[in-house]
C-alpha positions as YAML, in Angstrom:
chain: A
units: angstrom
residues:
- id: 1
  name: UNK
  ca: [-0.99, 43.83, 36.47]
- id: 2
  name: UNK
  ca: [2.56, 43.70, 38.12]
- id: 3
  name: UNK
  ca: [3.29, 40.53, 39.48]
- id: 4
  name: UNK
  ca: [6.37, 41.54, 41.66]
- id: 5
  name: UNK
  ca: [7.77, 44.48, 43.50]
- id: 6
  name: UNK
  ca: [9.98, 45.98, 46.22]
- id: 7
  name: UNK
  ca: [8.93, 47.87, 48.96]
- id: 8
  name: UNK
  ca: [10.86, 50.20, 51.17]
- id: 9
  name: UNK
  ca: [9.89, 51.96, 54.58]
- id: 10
  name: UNK
  ca: [11.21, 52.56, 58.14]
- id: 11
  name: UNK
  ca: [10.05, 48.88, 59.05]
- id: 12
  name: UNK
  ca: [9.39, 45.84, 57.47]
- id: 13
  name: UNK
  ca: [5.62, 46.17, 58.06]
- id: 14
  name: UNK
  ca: [5.84, 49.83, 56.54]
- id: 15
  name: UNK
  ca: [7.84, 48.47, 53.66]
- id: 16
  name: UNK
  ca: [5.36, 45.64, 52.86]
- id: 17
  name: UNK
  ca: [2.35, 47.94, 53.22]
- id: 18
  name: UNK
  ca: [4.00, 49.95, 50.59]
- id: 19
  name: UNK
  ca: [4.55, 47.04, 48.53]
- id: 20
  name: UNK
  ca: [0.94, 45.63, 48.72]
- id: 21
  name: UNK
  ca: [-0.29, 49.17, 47.61]
- id: 22
  name: UNK
  ca: [2.08, 49.26, 44.73]
- id: 23
  name: UNK
  ca: [0.82, 45.72, 43.74]
- id: 24
  name: UNK
  ca: [-2.93, 46.70, 44.53]
- id: 25
  name: UNK
  ca: [-3.41, 43.62, 46.60]
- id: 26
  name: UNK
  ca: [-3.80, 42.27, 50.27]
- id: 27
  name: UNK
  ca: [-1.12, 40.33, 51.99]
- id: 28
  name: UNK
  ca: [-2.74, 36.82, 51.89]
- id: 29
  name: UNK
  ca: [-2.68, 37.29, 48.14]
- id: 30
  name: UNK
  ca: [1.16, 37.39, 48.01]
- id: 31
  name: UNK
  ca: [4.34, 35.84, 49.53]
- id: 32
  name: UNK
  ca: [7.43, 38.01, 50.42]
- id: 33
  name: UNK
  ca: [11.20, 38.08, 51.25]
- id: 34
  name: UNK
  ca: [12.63, 40.37, 53.85]
- id: 35
  name: UNK
  ca: [15.74, 41.82, 51.99]
- id: 36
  name: UNK
  ca: [16.70, 44.34, 54.75]
- id: 37
  name: UNK
  ca: [15.61, 44.81, 58.09]
- id: 38
  name: UNK
  ca: [15.13, 48.63, 59.29]
- id: 39
  name: UNK
  ca: [16.74, 50.30, 62.23]
- id: 40
  name: UNK
  ca: [16.84, 53.52, 63.77]
- id: 41
  name: UNK
  ca: [20.48, 55.25, 64.40]
- id: 42
  name: UNK
  ca: [22.54, 53.83, 67.07]
- id: 43
  name: UNK
  ca: [23.38, 56.36, 69.87]
- id: 44
  name: UNK
  ca: [21.77, 58.91, 67.35]
- id: 45
  name: UNK
  ca: [24.96, 58.10, 64.98]
- id: 46
  name: UNK
  ca: [24.93, 57.37, 61.06]
- id: 47
  name: UNK
  ca: [22.03, 56.88, 58.99]
- id: 48
  name: UNK
  ca: [18.96, 55.27, 59.94]
- id: 49
  name: UNK
  ca: [18.29, 51.92, 57.74]
- id: 50
  name: UNK
  ca: [15.63, 51.37, 55.51]
- id: 51
  name: UNK
  ca: [13.72, 48.14, 55.49]
- id: 52
  name: UNK
  ca: [13.16, 46.51, 51.98]
- id: 53
  name: UNK
  ca: [10.91, 43.81, 51.24]
- id: 54
  name: UNK
  ca: [10.59, 41.60, 47.89]
- id: 55
  name: UNK
  ca: [6.75, 40.97, 47.33]
- id: 56
  name: UNK
  ca: [5.48, 38.70, 44.66]
- id: 57
  name: UNK
  ca: [1.67, 37.26, 43.83]
- id: 58
  name: UNK
  ca: [0.62, 33.98, 44.66]
- id: 59
  name: UNK
  ca: [0.08, 31.90, 41.47]
- id: 60
  name: UNK
  ca: [-3.80, 31.02, 42.95]
- id: 61
  name: UNK
  ca: [-4.72, 34.74, 43.68]
- id: 62
  name: UNK
  ca: [-6.44, 35.42, 40.18]
- id: 63
  name: UNK
  ca: [-7.72, 32.27, 39.77]
- id: 64
  name: UNK
  ca: [-9.80, 32.66, 43.17]
- id: 65
  name: UNK
  ca: [-11.54, 35.80, 42.08]
- id: 66
  name: UNK
  ca: [-12.58, 33.86, 38.66]
- id: 67
  name: UNK
  ca: [-13.69, 30.85, 40.82]
- id: 68
  name: UNK
  ca: [-15.89, 33.36, 43.10]
- id: 69
  name: UNK
  ca: [-17.67, 34.48, 39.93]
- id: 70
  name: UNK
  ca: [-18.13, 31.40, 38.52]
- id: 71
  name: UNK
  ca: [-19.95, 29.89, 41.88]
- id: 72
  name: UNK
  ca: [-22.21, 32.78, 41.84]
- id: 73
  name: UNK
  ca: [-23.12, 32.46, 38.27]
- id: 74
  name: UNK
  ca: [-23.98, 29.10, 38.72]
- id: 75
  name: UNK
  ca: [-26.09, 29.47, 41.66]
- id: 76
  name: UNK
  ca: [-28.29, 32.00, 39.70]
- id: 77
  name: UNK
  ca: [-28.41, 30.04, 36.37]
- id: 78
  name: UNK
  ca: [-27.27, 32.75, 34.35]
- id: 79
  name: UNK
  ca: [-24.24, 33.51, 31.81]
- id: 80
  name: UNK
  ca: [-21.22, 35.39, 33.32]
- id: 81
  name: UNK
  ca: [-21.74, 39.19, 32.95]
- id: 82
  name: UNK
  ca: [-18.93, 41.44, 34.02]
- id: 83
  name: UNK
  ca: [-19.05, 45.00, 35.52]
- id: 84
  name: UNK
  ca: [-18.91, 48.05, 33.00]
- id: 85
  name: UNK
  ca: [-15.56, 49.43, 32.95]
- id: 86
  name: UNK
  ca: [-16.72, 52.93, 32.97]
- id: 87
  name: UNK
  ca: [-14.40, 55.68, 31.54]
- id: 88
  name: UNK
  ca: [-15.20, 57.94, 34.40]
- id: 89
  name: UNK
  ca: [-16.96, 56.14, 37.44]
- id: 90
  name: UNK
  ca: [-17.50, 59.53, 39.31]
- id: 91
  name: UNK
  ca: [-19.30, 61.26, 36.27]
- id: 92
  name: UNK
  ca: [-21.61, 58.26, 35.93]
- id: 93
  name: UNK
  ca: [-22.29, 58.14, 39.74]
- id: 94
  name: UNK
  ca: [-22.97, 62.15, 39.87]
- id: 95
  name: UNK
  ca: [-25.66, 61.34, 36.68]
- id: 96
  name: UNK
  ca: [-27.17, 58.27, 38.71]
- id: 97
  name: UNK
  ca: [-27.21, 60.31, 41.58]
- id: 98
  name: UNK
  ca: [-29.44, 62.83, 39.85]
- id: 99
  name: UNK
  ca: [-31.79, 60.07, 38.41]
- id: 100
  name: UNK
  ca: [-32.60, 58.55, 41.99]
- id: 101
  name: UNK
  ca: [-35.17, 61.20, 43.07]
- id: 102
  name: UNK
  ca: [-37.03, 60.25, 39.84]
- id: 103
  name: UNK
  ca: [-37.85, 56.68, 40.82]
- id: 104
  name: UNK
  ca: [-41.34, 56.35, 41.96]
- id: 105
  name: UNK
  ca: [-42.05, 53.92, 44.89]
- id: 106
  name: UNK
  ca: [-43.48, 51.48, 42.76]
- id: 107
  name: UNK
  ca: [-40.22, 51.58, 40.51]
- id: 108
  name: UNK
  ca: [-38.47, 51.06, 43.74]
- id: 109
  name: UNK
  ca: [-40.72, 48.08, 44.84]
- id: 110
  name: UNK
  ca: [-40.23, 46.55, 41.45]
- id: 111
  name: UNK
  ca: [-36.51, 46.42, 41.59]
- id: 112
  name: UNK
  ca: [-36.36, 45.15, 45.26]
- id: 113
  name: UNK
  ca: [-38.71, 42.41, 44.39]
- id: 114
  name: UNK
  ca: [-36.50, 41.50, 41.55]
- id: 115
  name: UNK
  ca: [-33.25, 41.46, 43.34]
- id: 116
  name: UNK
  ca: [-34.60, 39.78, 46.27]
- id: 117
  name: UNK
  ca: [-36.00, 37.07, 44.18]
- id: 118
  name: UNK
  ca: [-32.60, 36.48, 42.68]
- id: 119
  name: UNK
  ca: [-30.88, 36.27, 46.04]
- id: 120
  name: UNK
  ca: [-33.63, 33.82, 47.32]
- id: 121
  name: UNK
  ca: [-32.74, 31.58, 44.20]
- id: 122
  name: UNK
  ca: [-29.13, 31.42, 45.51]
- id: 123
  name: UNK
  ca: [-30.24, 30.89, 48.82]
- id: 124
  name: UNK
  ca: [-32.45, 27.72, 47.68]
- id: 125
  name: UNK
  ca: [-29.57, 26.37, 45.52]
- id: 126
  name: UNK
  ca: [-27.30, 26.42, 48.69]
- id: 127
  name: UNK
  ca: [-29.80, 25.20, 51.07]
- id: 128
  name: UNK
  ca: [-29.49, 28.26, 53.32]
- id: 129
  name: UNK
  ca: [-32.44, 29.58, 55.36]
- id: 130
  name: UNK
  ca: [-32.16, 33.33, 55.81]
- id: 131
  name: UNK
  ca: [-33.97, 36.49, 55.37]
- id: 132
  name: UNK
  ca: [-33.42, 39.52, 53.25]
- id: 133
  name: UNK
  ca: [-33.85, 43.16, 55.11]
- id: 134
  name: UNK
  ca: [-34.21, 46.02, 52.61]
- id: 135
  name: UNK
  ca: [-33.61, 49.47, 53.56]
- id: 136
  name: UNK
  ca: [-32.23, 52.87, 51.74]
- id: 137
  name: UNK
  ca: [-28.71, 53.91, 51.75]
- id: 138
  name: UNK
  ca: [-27.18, 57.34, 52.39]
- id: 139
  name: UNK
  ca: [-26.88, 57.60, 48.52]
- id: 140
  name: UNK
  ca: [-30.25, 56.51, 47.94]
- id: 141
  name: UNK
  ca: [-29.14, 53.13, 46.92]
- id: 142
  name: UNK
  ca: [-31.15, 49.91, 47.69]
- id: 143
  name: UNK
  ca: [-29.32, 47.96, 50.37]
- id: 144
  name: UNK
  ca: [-30.13, 44.14, 50.88]
- id: 145
  name: UNK
  ca: [-28.83, 42.68, 53.81]
- id: 146
  name: UNK
  ca: [-28.76, 38.74, 54.17]
- id: 147
  name: UNK
  ca: [-29.41, 37.67, 57.56]
- id: 148
  name: UNK
  ca: [-29.31, 34.39, 59.14]
- id: 149
  name: UNK
  ca: [-26.85, 31.48, 60.43]
- id: 150
  name: UNK
  ca: [-23.63, 30.20, 58.61]
- id: 151
  name: UNK
  ca: [-23.60, 32.74, 55.77]
- id: 152
  name: UNK
  ca: [-19.67, 32.63, 55.25]
- id: 153
  name: UNK
  ca: [-20.15, 30.87, 51.99]
- id: 154
  name: UNK
  ca: [-22.12, 33.85, 50.49]
- id: 155
  name: UNK
  ca: [-19.07, 36.18, 51.39]
- id: 156
  name: UNK
  ca: [-16.10, 34.33, 50.44]
- id: 157
  name: UNK
  ca: [-12.53, 35.08, 50.92]
- id: 158
  name: UNK
  ca: [-12.19, 38.70, 51.04]
- id: 159
  name: UNK
  ca: [-15.95, 39.11, 50.04]
- id: 160
  name: UNK
  ca: [-15.04, 37.86, 46.37]
- id: 161
  name: UNK
  ca: [-18.16, 35.56, 46.40]
- id: 162
  name: UNK
  ca: [-20.46, 38.32, 47.52]
- id: 163
  name: UNK
  ca: [-18.89, 40.64, 45.14]
- id: 164
  name: UNK
  ca: [-19.66, 38.49, 42.35]
- id: 165
  name: UNK
  ca: [-23.47, 37.88, 43.74]
- id: 166
  name: UNK
  ca: [-24.13, 41.51, 43.92]
- id: 167
  name: UNK
  ca: [-22.99, 42.05, 40.55]
- id: 168
  name: UNK
  ca: [-24.95, 39.12, 38.91]
- id: 169
  name: UNK
  ca: [-28.02, 40.27, 41.43]
- id: 170
  name: UNK
  ca: [-27.91, 43.97, 40.19]
- id: 171
  name: UNK
  ca: [-27.81, 42.82, 36.49]
- id: 172
  name: UNK
  ca: [-30.56, 40.80, 36.87]
- id: 173
  name: UNK
  ca: [-32.59, 43.12, 38.58]
- id: 174
  name: UNK
  ca: [-32.27, 45.87, 36.38]
- id: 175
  name: UNK
  ca: [-32.63, 43.57, 33.39]
- id: 176
  name: UNK
  ca: [-36.13, 42.56, 34.86]
- id: 177
  name: UNK
  ca: [-37.54, 46.18, 35.49]
- id: 178
  name: UNK
  ca: [-36.07, 47.85, 32.37]
- id: 179
  name: UNK
  ca: [-33.97, 50.69, 34.34]
- id: 180
  name: UNK
  ca: [-30.86, 50.98, 36.15]
- id: 181
  name: UNK
  ca: [-30.95, 51.26, 40.01]
- id: 182
  name: UNK
  ca: [-28.10, 51.07, 42.28]
- id: 183
  name: UNK
  ca: [-28.45, 47.79, 44.39]
- id: 184
  name: UNK
  ca: [-26.25, 46.84, 47.02]
- id: 185
  name: UNK
  ca: [-26.08, 43.13, 48.40]
- id: 186
  name: UNK
  ca: [-24.63, 42.56, 52.10]
- id: 187
  name: UNK
  ca: [-24.76, 39.64, 54.34]
- id: 188
  name: UNK
  ca: [-24.84, 40.31, 57.98]
- id: 189
  name: UNK
  ca: [-23.51, 43.99, 57.54]
- id: 190
  name: UNK
  ca: [-20.10, 42.73, 56.18]
- id: 191
  name: UNK
  ca: [-20.43, 45.71, 53.79]
- id: 192
  name: UNK
  ca: [-20.91, 48.25, 56.35]
- id: 193
  name: UNK
  ca: [-18.26, 47.01, 58.41]
- id: 194
  name: UNK
  ca: [-15.97, 47.04, 55.35]
- id: 195
  name: UNK
  ca: [-17.15, 50.47, 54.22]
- id: 196
  name: UNK
  ca: [-15.47, 51.94, 57.59]
- id: 197
  name: UNK
  ca: [-12.22, 50.20, 56.50]
- id: 198
  name: UNK
  ca: [-12.22, 51.26, 52.92]
- id: 199
  name: UNK
  ca: [-12.89, 55.08, 54.13]
- id: 200
  name: UNK
  ca: [-9.87, 54.60, 56.46]
- id: 201
  name: UNK
  ca: [-7.89, 53.69, 53.58]
- id: 202
  name: UNK
  ca: [-9.10, 56.21, 51.24]
- id: 203
  name: UNK
  ca: [-8.02, 58.97, 53.62]
- id: 204
  name: UNK
  ca: [-4.86, 57.63, 54.32]
- id: 205
  name: UNK
  ca: [-4.14, 57.36, 50.71]
- id: 206
  name: UNK
  ca: [-5.30, 61.34, 50.27]
- id: 207
  name: UNK
  ca: [-2.61, 62.15, 52.88]
- id: 208
  name: UNK
  ca: [-0.04, 60.04, 51.45]
- id: 209
  name: UNK
  ca: [-0.73, 61.75, 47.73]
- id: 210
  name: UNK
  ca: [-0.57, 65.39, 49.29]
- id: 211
  name: UNK
  ca: [2.34, 64.72, 51.08]
- id: 212
  name: UNK
  ca: [3.96, 62.80, 48.36]
- id: 213
  name: UNK
  ca: [2.92, 65.17, 45.69]
- id: 214
  name: UNK
  ca: [2.25, 62.10, 43.23]
- id: 215
  name: UNK
  ca: [-0.81, 59.81, 42.70]
- id: 216
  name: UNK
  ca: [-1.72, 56.73, 44.99]
- id: 217
  name: UNK
  ca: [-3.01, 53.74, 43.59]
- id: 218
  name: UNK
  ca: [-5.06, 51.49, 45.42]
- id: 219
  name: UNK
  ca: [-5.67, 47.77, 45.07]
- id: 220
  name: UNK
  ca: [-8.37, 46.52, 42.66]
- id: 221
  name: UNK
  ca: [-11.67, 46.63, 43.85]
- id: 222
  name: UNK
  ca: [-15.10, 45.81, 43.29]
- id: 223
  name: UNK
  ca: [-17.57, 48.65, 41.67]
- id: 224
  name: UNK
  ca: [-19.13, 49.09, 45.35]
- id: 225
  name: UNK
  ca: [-15.93, 49.47, 46.94]
- id: 226
  name: UNK
  ca: [-14.42, 52.14, 44.48]
- id: 227
  name: UNK
  ca: [-17.49, 54.16, 44.78]
- id: 228
  name: UNK
  ca: [-16.95, 53.95, 48.75]
- id: 229
  name: UNK
  ca: [-13.66, 55.76, 48.18]
- id: 230
  name: UNK
  ca: [-15.16, 57.84, 45.67]
- id: 231
  name: UNK
  ca: [-17.73, 59.21, 48.15]
- id: 232
  name: UNK
  ca: [-15.30, 59.37, 50.97]
- id: 233
  name: UNK
  ca: [-12.89, 61.81, 49.10]
- id: 234
  name: UNK
  ca: [-14.98, 63.85, 46.84]
- id: 235
  name: UNK
  ca: [-15.47, 66.64, 49.37]
- id: 236
  name: UNK
  ca: [-11.63, 66.23, 49.98]
- id: 237
  name: UNK
  ca: [-9.98, 69.47, 48.01]
- id: 238
  name: UNK
  ca: [-6.43, 68.07, 48.51]
- id: 239
  name: UNK
  ca: [-7.09, 65.34, 46.10]
- id: 240
  name: UNK
  ca: [-9.03, 64.13, 43.34]
- id: 241
  name: UNK
  ca: [-9.81, 60.29, 42.26]
- id: 242
  name: UNK
  ca: [-10.31, 58.14, 39.15]
- id: 243
  name: UNK
  ca: [-10.65, 54.55, 38.39]
- id: 244
  name: UNK
  ca: [-8.21, 52.92, 36.03]
- id: 245
  name: UNK
  ca: [-7.84, 49.35, 34.60]
- id: 246
  name: UNK
  ca: [-9.80, 46.50, 33.41]
- id: 247
  name: UNK
  ca: [-11.88, 44.07, 35.53]
- id: 248
  name: UNK
  ca: [-10.96, 42.33, 37.60]
- id: 249
  name: UNK
  ca: [-7.86, 44.61, 38.30]
- id: 250
  name: UNK
  ca: [-9.86, 48.14, 38.29]
- id: 251
  name: UNK
  ca: [-8.73, 50.29, 40.94]
- id: 252
  name: UNK
  ca: [-8.97, 54.02, 42.37]
- id: 253
  name: UNK
  ca: [-5.91, 56.39, 41.71]
- id: 254
  name: UNK
  ca: [-6.06, 59.06, 44.47]
- id: 255
  name: UNK
  ca: [-4.28, 61.91, 42.87]
- id: 256
  name: UNK
  ca: [-3.22, 65.62, 44.48]
- id: 257
  name: UNK
  ca: [-4.41, 68.65, 43.01]
...
């Protein structure tokens, strides 16, 4: 993963956005220095000045993600599994979607019970009183939304603790029932709000990929976030999507057709 980059754009904000996209992180994971302010032509004369920024990762960025995973692992009393780095997440998602209809109500109840039990163990460990609401997502996935007061500890910074909690909950539930089924853990609708933002990011990336005729790499994302991007763009005839890199830096690349 790149540790430093230069960004350019019509304004400092756009130059910073370009640099963040290049590094694949959010702004609070970096520090930056403005090398040159952008500016428009004076009275229509001369060339527009391009803003330039130097951006580099904060030293604690990677350690934060690892700490979030450690907290969730300890809460569940299990060793630290990692998300599988699939060669083609789009293909695996399509295959998975074809299997969803084959699950019986009894099997879905089994996976839900196992997942809810894992979440309840976390709630007990943190001495949190909350309820877990179950419902089916648009793609057939099981969504478990934890509802209660003062649940920020379950989300963590940028949802890193929630990502780790979901990875471990799904692993435990799938292992308990002996088959795989998509399980999404949410807290107070955090992921639902995040989904809307990710869809906006996906469509902007597609616009940019088409406009510049070159691939656009997004920041590292969890498997849930990557899946949202894939789904958001799967019917967009202008681009294709794929995932590259190893966890925890696996990210989506949007390519023009």
